[in-house]
MIDOSE-1310 file (N, C-alpha, C; in nm, 2 decimals, decimal comma, always signed):
residues 193
mvas	-6,78/-5,62/+6,47/-6,91/-5,64/+6,37/-6,85/-5,79/+6,47; -6,83/-5,89/+6,52/-6,88/-6,01/+6,63/-7,02/-6,06/+6,65; -7,01/-5,89/+6,74/-7,12/-5,82/+6,81/-7,27/-5,89/+6,75; -7,20/-5,84/+6,59/-7,33/-5,84/+6,55/-7,37/-5,97/+6,43
vpal	-7,31/-6,05/+6,49/-7,29/-6,20/+6,39/-7,29/-6,23/+6,48; -7,45/-6,30/+6,48/-7,49/-6,42/+6,57/-7,41/-6,50/+6,58; -7,41/-6,54/+6,49/-7,28/-6,73/+6,49/-7,13/-6,67/+6,54; -7,10/-6,57/+6,51/-6,92/-6,58/+6,53/-6,97/-6,49/+6,69
yqti	-7,01/-6,44/+6,73/-7,07/-6,43/+6,87/-7,08/-6,55/+6,98; -7,19/-6,64/+6,95/-7,17/-6,76/+6,97/-7,08/-6,84/+7,01; -7,05/-6,88/+6,91/-6,92/-6,94/+6,88/-6,76/-6,90/+6,98; -6,76/-6,74/+6,96/-6,69/-6,71/+7,11/-6,66/-6,70/+7,23
fgtp	-6,79/-6,59/+7,25/-6,88/-6,60/+7,39/-6,94/-6,71/+7,44; -6,96/-6,82/+7,33/-7,08/-6,94/+7,41/-7,01/-7,10/+7,44; -6,87/-7,01/+7,44/-6,73/-7,16/+7,47/-6,67/-7,08/+7,50; -6,59/-7,25/+7,54/-6,45/-7,21/+7,63/-6,32/-7,11/+7,47
lkwv	-6,34/-7,10/+7,36/-6,31/-6,89/+7,32/-6,32/-6,87/+7,38; -6,39/-6,87/+7,46/-6,44/-6,72/+7,51/-6,29/-6,65/+7,61; -6,23/-6,79/+7,70/-6,08/-6,71/+7,77/-6,03/-6,68/+7,67; -5,99/-6,74/+7,56/-5,87/-6,71/+7,46/-5,90/-6,55/+7,37
aila	-6,06/-6,49/+7,35/-6,05/-6,44/+7,34/-6,03/-6,25/+7,48; -6,08/-6,32/+7,57/-6,08/-6,25/+7,76/-5,85/-6,24/+7,78; -5,81/-6,38/+7,73/-5,70/-6,31/+7,75/-5,56/-6,31/+7,65; -5,66/-6,34/+7,53/-5,58/-6,28/+7,41/-5,50/-6,06/+7,45
plav	-5,53/-6,03/+7,50/-5,51/-5,90/+7,47/-5,36/-5,93/+7,57; -5,37/-5,98/+7,73/-5,26/-5,98/+7,74/-5,15/-6,04/+7,75; -5,17/-6,16/+7,63/-5,06/-6,24/+7,58/-5,03/-6,22/+7,43; -5,08/-6,13/+7,42/-4,96/-5,97/+7,25/-4,95/-5,88/+7,28
vlli	-4,96/-5,85/+7,46/-4,90/-5,74/+7,49/-4,76/-5,77/+7,51; -4,77/-5,90/+7,60/-4,66/-5,90/+7,66/-4,53/-6,05/+7,54; -4,65/-6,07/+7,46/-4,53/-6,10/+7,29/-4,48/-5,99/+7,19; -4,58/-5,85/+7,22/-4,48/-5,77/+7,09/-4,35/-5,69/+7,24
sfcv	-4,42/-5,68/+7,36/-4,34/-5,61/+7,45/-4,18/-5,68/+7,44; -4,22/-5,84/+7,43/-4,04/-5,94/+7,43/-3,98/-5,88/+7,29; -4,07/-5,90/+7,22/-3,98/-5,95/+7,08/-3,98/-5,77/+6,98; -4,00/-5,71/+7,09/-3,96/-5,56/+7,02/-3,84/-5,51/+6,97
grit	-3,74/-5,60/+7,04/-3,60/-5,57/+7,00/-3,55/-5,64/+6,93; -3,65/-5,78/+6,87/-3,58/-5,86/+6,77/-3,64/-5,81/+6,67; -3,76/-5,77/+6,66/-3,82/-5,73/+6,48/-3,78/-5,59/+6,47; -3,88/-5,59/+6,31/-3,85/-5,50/+6,27/-3,95/-5,31/+6,31
taqa	-3,91/-5,25/+6,27/-3,99/-5,13/+6,27/-4,14/-5,20/+6,26; -4,14/-5,22/+6,09/-4,25/-5,27/+6,04/-4,32/-5,40/+6,05; -4,24/-5,48/+6,11/-4,32/-5,57/+6,16/-4,40/-5,51/+6,30; -4,31/-5,48/+6,40/-4,37/-5,38/+6,49/-4,52/-5,30/+6,57
rtaf	-4,50/-5,26/+6,42/-4,66/-5,20/+6,34/-4,73/-5,29/+6,29; -4,74/-5,31/+6,26/-4,84/-5,46/+6,21/-4,85/-5,50/+6,33; -4,78/-5,54/+6,36/-4,85/-5,69/+6,52/-4,89/-5,55/+6,61; -4,87/-5,42/+6,57/-4,94/-5,31/+6,72/-5,09/-5,28/+6,62
fafa	-5,06/-5,31/+6,51/-5,21/-5,27/+6,45/-5,30/-5,42/+6,45; -5,26/-5,50/+6,46/-5,33/-5,60/+6,44/-5,44/-5,70/+6,61; -5,33/-5,56/+6,69/-5,39/-5,58/+6,81/-5,49/-5,52/+6,80; -5,47/-5,34/+6,77/-5,55/-5,25/+6,81/-5,68/-5,33/+6,77
aavi	-5,68/-5,35/+6,63/-5,82/-5,43/+6,53/-5,80/-5,51/+6,54; -5,80/-5,68/+6,58/-5,85/-5,75/+6,59/-5,87/-5,83/+6,74; -5,75/-5,80/+6,80/-5,74/-5,86/+6,94/-5,84/-5,83/+7,05; -5,84/-5,67/+7,04/-5,88/-5,57/+7,15/-6,03/-5,61/+7,08
gvsm	-6,04/-5,62/+6,96/-6,24/-5,60/+6,85/-6,28/-5,69/+6,90; -6,19/-5,82/+6,91/-6,29/-5,95/+6,91/-6,28/-5,97/+7,06; -6,26/-5,86/+7,13/-6,22/-5,90/+7,32/-6,36/-5,80/+7,40; -6,34/-5,67/+7,27/-6,44/-5,66/+7,41/-6,60/-5,60/+7,32
asif	-6,54/-5,67/+7,22/-6,72/-5,73/+7,17/-6,84/-5,78/+7,27; -6,82/-5,84/+7,35/-6,91/-5,85/+7,46/-7,01/-5,72/+7,49; -6,92/-5,65/+7,51/-6,95/-5,50/+7,59/-7,05/-5,44/+7,48; -7,11/-5,50/+7,33/-7,21/-5,46/+7,26/-7,30/-5,59/+7,34
lvfa	-7,28/-5,64/+7,38/-7,41/-5,76/+7,39/-7,47/-5,75/+7,48; -7,40/-5,64/+7,64/-7,43/-5,64/+7,74/-7,44/-5,54/+7,82; -7,38/-5,41/+7,77/-7,41/-5,27/+7,75/-7,52/-5,20/+7,66; -7,56/-5,12/+7,71/-7,66/-5,02/+7,59/-7,61/-4,97/+7,49
gtsi	-7,66/-4,90/+7,41/-7,57/-4,81/+7,33/-7,54/-4,69/+7,43; -7,64/-4,64/+7,47/-7,61/-4,51/+7,48/-7,46/-4,52/+7,64; -7,51/-4,62/+7,69/-7,38/-4,67/+7,83/-7,24/-4,68/+7,73; -7,19/-4,74/+7,67/-7,14/-4,75/+7,53/-7,05/-4,59/+7,49
alaf	-7,15/-4,54/+7,43/-7,18/-4,37/+7,38/-7,08/-4,31/+7,52; -7,17/-4,33/+7,57/-7,11/-4,17/+7,72/-6,95/-4,24/+7,80; -6,96/-4,37/+7,77/-6,80/-4,42/+7,81/-6,76/-4,39/+7,68; -6,71/-4,41/+7,60/-6,60/-4,38/+7,45/-6,54/-4,25/+7,48
vsaa	-6,73/-4,12/+7,53/-6,71/-4,01/+7,48/-6,57/-3,97/+7,59; -6,67/-3,97/+7,72/-6,58/-3,90/+7,83/-6,43/-3,98/+7,83; -6,42/-4,13/+7,76/-6,25/-4,14/+7,82/-6,16/-4,10/+7,71; -6,22/-4,05/+7,57/-6,18/-3,99/+7,49/-6,12/-3,84/+7,56
avfa	-6,22/-3,79/+7,56/-6,20/-3,67/+7,65/-6,09/-3,64/+7,75; -6,09/-3,76/+7,85/-6,05/-3,73/+7,92/-5,87/-3,78/+7,91; -5,83/-3,85/+7,75/-5,74/-3,91/+7,75/-5,67/-3,79/+7,66; -5,75/-3,74/+7,55/-5,69/-3,64/+7,54/-5,67/-3,52/+7,63
gmsl	-5,73/-3,51/+7,70/-5,70/-3,38/+7,80/-5,59/-3,41/+7,85; -5,55/-3,49/+7,92/-5,41/-3,58/+8,01/-5,31/-3,53/+7,90; -5,37/-3,62/+7,80/-5,21/-3,68/+7,72/-5,17/-3,55/+7,73; -5,29/-3,45/+7,64/-5,20/-3,32/+7,61/-5,13/-3,25/+7,75
wgyt	-5,18/-3,28/+7,84/-5,15/-3,20/+7,98/-5,02/-3,25/+8,04; -4,95/-3,37/+8,00/-4,87/-3,45/+7,96/-4,77/-3,40/+7,95; -4,79/-3,33/+7,79/-4,72/-3,32/+7,69/-4,69/-3,17/+7,66; -4,76/-3,08/+7,76/-4,70/-2,97/+7,83/-4,68/-2,92/+7,90
tnid	-4,72/-3,02/+8,00/-4,71/-2,92/+8,16/-4,49/-2,97/+8,16; -4,51/-2,88/+8,31/-4,33/-2,83/+8,37/-4,34/-2,95/+8,48; -4,42/-3,00/+8,52/-4,36/-3,11/+8,59/-4,35/-3,21/+8,61; -4,28/-3,27/+8,64/-4,21/-3,35/+8,62/-4,39/-3,49/+8,71
lsrw	-4,33/-3,54/+8,58/-4,47/-3,72/+8,68/-4,41/-3,86/+8,69; -4,29/-3,83/+8,65/-4,19/-3,97/+8,68/-4,18/-3,97/+8,84; -4,20/-3,94/+8,90/-4,18/-3,91/+9,06/-4,32/-4,03/+9,07; -4,41/-4,03/+9,02/-4,53/-4,13/+9,03/-4,52/-4,28/+8,96
stfl	-4,42/-4,30/+8,89/-4,42/-4,42/+8,85/-4,37/-4,51/+8,89; -4,34/-4,53/+9,02/-4,36/-4,59/+9,12/-4,48/-4,66/+9,13; -4,56/-4,57/+9,18/-4,74/-4,56/+9,27/-4,85/-4,61/+9,13; -4,74/-4,55/+9,01/-4,88/-4,59/+8,89/-4,82/-4,70/+8,87
mvgp	-4,72/-4,75/+8,86/-4,70/-4,95/+8,82/-4,72/-5,02/+8,92; -4,78/-4,97/+9,08/-4,82/-5,08/+9,17/-4,97/-5,07/+9,13; -5,00/-4,93/+9,10/-5,16/-4,94/+9,11/-5,23/-5,01/+8,99; -5,23/-5,06/+8,93/-5,29/-5,17/+8,82/-5,34/-5,32/+8,94
irvv	-5,23/-5,39/+8,92/-5,25/-5,45/+9,04/-5,30/-5,40/+9,19; -5,30/-5,30/+9,22/-5,35/-5,23/+9,31/-5,49/-5,26/+9,31; -5,56/-5,28/+9,17/-5,73/-5,28/+9,17/-5,72/-5,40/+9,02; -5,67/-5,40/+8,96/-5,72/-5,56/+8,92/-5,70/-5,65/+9,03
ipsl	-5,62/-5,68/+9,07/-5,64/-5,81/+9,16/-5,78/-5,79/+9,27; -5,79/-5,72/+9,35/-5,92/-5,62/+9,40/-6,05/-5,72/+9,28; -6,07/-5,65/+9,15/-6,15/-5,65/+9,11/-6,16/-5,81/+9,08; -6,05/-5,86/+9,03/-6,12/-6,00/+9,06/-6,19/-6,07/+9,12
vnlf	-6,14/-6,03/+9,22/-6,19/-6,12/+9,35/-6,34/-6,06/+9,41; -6,38/-5,93/+9,37/-6,46/-5,95/+9,37/-6,60/-6,00/+9,25; -6,51/-6,02/+9,18/-6,63/-6,06/+9,06/-6,72/-6,22/+9,14; -6,60/-6,24/+9,28/-6,67/-6,36/+9,36/-6,76/-6,30/+9,45
vgss	-6,73/-6,21/+9,55/-6,78/-6,15/+9,61/-6,94/-6,10/+9,54; -6,93/-6,00/+9,47/-7,07/-5,97/+9,35/-7,07/-5,87/+9,42; -7,00/-5,79/+9,53/-6,99/-5,62/+9,57/-6,97/-5,47/+9,49; -7,12/-5,42/+9,52/-7,15/-5,36/+9,37/-7,07/-5,19/+9,44
tlql	-7,05/-5,22/+9,60/-7,00/-5,08/+9,65/-6,83/-5,09/+9,60; -6,82/-5,22/+9,59/-6,64/-5,26/+9,58/-6,62/-5,21/+9,44; -6,67/-5,26/+9,35/-6,65/-5,26/+9,22/-6,72/-5,15/+9,18; -6,74/-5,00/+9,25/-6,76/-4,85/+9,20/-6,65/-4,81/+9,26
vfsi	-6,59/-4,83/+9,41/-6,47/-4,81/+9,46/-6,35/-4,78/+9,38; -6,33/-4,94/+9,29/-6,23/-5,03/+9,26/-6,24/-4,97/+9,11; -6,36/-4,90/+9,00/-6,38/-4,86/+8,92/-6,32/-4,67/+8,89; -6,42/-4,60/+9,02/-6,28/-4,45/+9,09/-6,19/-4,47/+9,05
agvl	-6,13/-4,51/+9,13/-5,96/-4,55/+9,11/-5,89/-4,61/+9,03; -5,99/-4,67/+8,93/-5,91/-4,73/+8,85/-5,92/-4,57/+8,76; -6,01/-4,53/+8,70/-6,04/-4,44/+8,63/-5,95/-4,31/+8,67; -5,96/-4,24/+8,77/-5,78/-4,21/+8,80/-5,67/-4,22/+8,79
mftv	-5,62/-4,36/+8,84/-5,47/-4,43/+8,81/-5,44/-4,40/+8,69; -5,53/-4,45/+8,60/-5,51/-4,39/+8,50/-5,57/-4,31/+8,40; -5,64/-4,21/+8,44/-5,60/-4,04/+8,39/-5,45/-4,01/+8,42; -5,38/-4,05/+8,52/-5,29/-3,97/+8,59/-5,12/-4,04/+8,49
ltar	-5,21/-4,20/+8,49/-5,10/-4,29/+8,38/-5,08/-4,23/+8,24; -5,25/-4,23/+8,21/-5,19/-4,14/+8,02/-5,10/-4,00/+8,05; -5,10/-3,94/+8,15/-5,02/-3,79/+8,13/-4,92/-3,82/+8,17; -4,85/-3,91/+8,25/-4,72/-3,91/+8,25/-4,64/-4,02/+8,15
dtqr	-4,70/-4,15/+8,14/-4,70/-4,21/+7,98/-4,62/-4,16/+7,90; -4,76/-4,03/+7,86/-4,75/-3,90/+7,75/-4,58/-3,83/+7,74; -4,61/-3,83/+7,85/-4,43/-3,74/+7,93/-4,33/-3,82/+7,96; -4,26/-3,89/+7,97/-4,22/-4,01/+7,95/-4,17/-4,08/+7,80
lesk	-4,32/-4,03/+7,68/-4,26/-4,07/+7,57/-4,25/-3,97/+7,49; -4,28/-3,88/+7,55/-4,20/-3,73/+7,48/-4,05/-3,73/+7,49; -4,01/-3,76/+7,61/-3,84/-3,73/+7,69/-3,78/-3,84/+7,65; -3,84/-3,96/+7,64/-3,77/-4,06/+7,51/-3,77/-4,10/+7,36
ylay	-3,82/-4,04/+7,34/-3,84/-4,02/+7,18/-3,73/-3,91/+7,17; -3,75/-3,80/+7,20/-3,65/-3,67/+7,15/-3,51/-3,70/+7,23; -3,49/-3,79/+7,26/-3,34/-3,87/+7,32/-3,32/-3,94/+7,21; -3,41/-4,00/+7,08/-3,42/-4,09/+7,06/-3,42/-4,04/+6,88
agte	-3,43/-3,91/+6,88/-3,47/-3,88/+6,76/-3,39/-3,89/+6,65; -3,47/-3,97/+6,47/-3,38/-4,03/+6,43/-3,37/-4,15/+6,32; -3,35/-4,17/+6,49/-3,32/-4,38/+6,48/-3,40/-4,47/+6,51; -3,35/-4,54/+6,46/-3,52/-4,66/+6,45/-3,55/-4,71/+6,57
raek	-3,43/-4,64/+6,73/-3,54/-4,67/+6,89/-3,63/-4,60/+6,88; -3,61/-4,51/+6,79/-3,74/-4,40/+6,82/-3,85/-4,43/+6,73; -3,83/-4,51/+6,62/-3,93/-4,59/+6,58/-3,97/-4,67/+6,71; -3,92/-4,75/+6,76/-4,01/-4,87/+6,80/-4,06/-4,81/+6,92
lavm	-3,99/-4,75/+6,99/-4,10/-4,62/+7,11/-4,16/-4,58/+7,06; -4,20/-4,53/+6,97/-4,34/-4,47/+6,93/-4,45/-4,59/+6,91; -4,41/-4,68/+6,85/-4,52/-4,79/+6,82/-4,51/-4,86/+6,96; -4,44/-4,85/+7,07/-4,43/-4,92/+7,20/-4,55/-4,83/+7,30
gals	-4,48/-4,69/+7,26/-4,61/-4,58/+7,33/-4,68/-4,60/+7,31; -4,71/-4,60/+7,16/-4,90/-4,62/+7,07/-4,95/-4,73/+7,22; -4,88/-4,83/+7,19/-4,97/-4,94/+7,24/-5,01/-4,92/+7,42; -4,89/-4,86/+7,45/-4,93/-4,81/+7,62/-5,04/-4,75/+7,64
lhln	-5,04/-4,57/+7,48/-5,17/-4,51/+7,54/-5,27/-4,54/+7,51; -5,29/-4,67/+7,39/-5,39/-4,73/+7,38/-5,42/-4,83/+7,48; -5,31/-4,87/+7,58/-5,44/-4,99/+7,67/-5,44/-4,92/+7,80; -5,40/-4,78/+7,79/-5,48/-4,65/+7,87/-5,59/-4,63/+7,82
lvdl	-5,62/-4,62/+7,74/-5,73/-4,58/+7,65/-5,81/-4,70/+7,70; -5,82/-4,76/+7,68/-5,91/-4,95/+7,70/-5,96/-4,91/+7,83; -5,86/-4,92/+7,96/-5,86/-4,92/+8,06/-5,96/-4,85/+8,03; -5,93/-4,73/+8,03/-6,03/-4,59/+8,12/-6,20/-4,60/+8,02
fqll	-6,20/-4,66/+7,91/-6,29/-4,69/+7,88/-6,42/-4,80/+7,92; -6,34/-4,89/+7,92/-6,40/-5,05/+8,03/-6,43/-4,94/+8,16; -6,34/-4,89/+8,24/-6,38/-4,86/+8,36/-6,50/-4,74/+8,38; -6,48/-4,68/+8,29/-6,58/-4,58/+8,28/-6,75/-4,67/+8,21
lslf	-6,70/-4,75/+8,14/-6,84/-4,81/+8,13/-6,86/-4,87/+8,20; -6,77/-4,91/+8,31/-6,90/-4,95/+8,44/-6,90/-4,87/+8,55; -6,86/-4,80/+8,56/-6,97/-4,61/+8,60/-7,05/-4,64/+8,55; -7,08/-4,61/+8,42/-7,20/-4,55/+8,35/-7,31/-4,69/+8,34
dqre	-7,25/-4,79/+8,41/-7,28/-4,94/+8,35/-7,50/-4,96/+8,37; -7,61/-4,92/+8,21/-7,68/-4,96/+8,12/-7,67/-5,03/+8,09; -7,77/-5,19/+8,13/-7,69/-5,32/+8,09/-7,85/-5,28/+7,97; -7,83/-5,34/+7,85/-7,90/-5,42/+7,78/-8,05/-5,51/+7,84
e	-8,13/-5,45/+7,80/-8,27/-5,57/+7,86/-8,34/-5,67/+7,73
């Protein structure tokens, strides 16, 4: 909706409000993570849905202004297929994926910080390398998060803690899907003319 209404996208992305749109997802994730222990399950669920629909929706609106519709569709279908496949594999495999936890927790930092530096350098080769590394990392992270959530949910089944774990798990997996989509979009990079 934001990308289709010129008054909205010009107000947001043509002013310093763009920084709010860019940084809001991180702020909301941190807020939900820190407050989940003190709020009810219903409040956590509402916060997640507001985050997924409104905050991510506004922050990702700019992609519809920059990228071609075919690139967006290809990236979305690819991200959904990879996400579904790896989540299913993580749920069904007997391989313990927790041994990758340390690498996968440091991995986003190893990809995000150099990518930010590359914004100033502007190397398309580095961007390609970081995008491929990020796709691989979030692919494995999806399987590991699914397996971790399954084991934690089973341990707390039937309790309010299990319901909050479900919300936090949905948040974690949602972020994996969004990151996977954005990285694939940068690989399929066809810009609007």
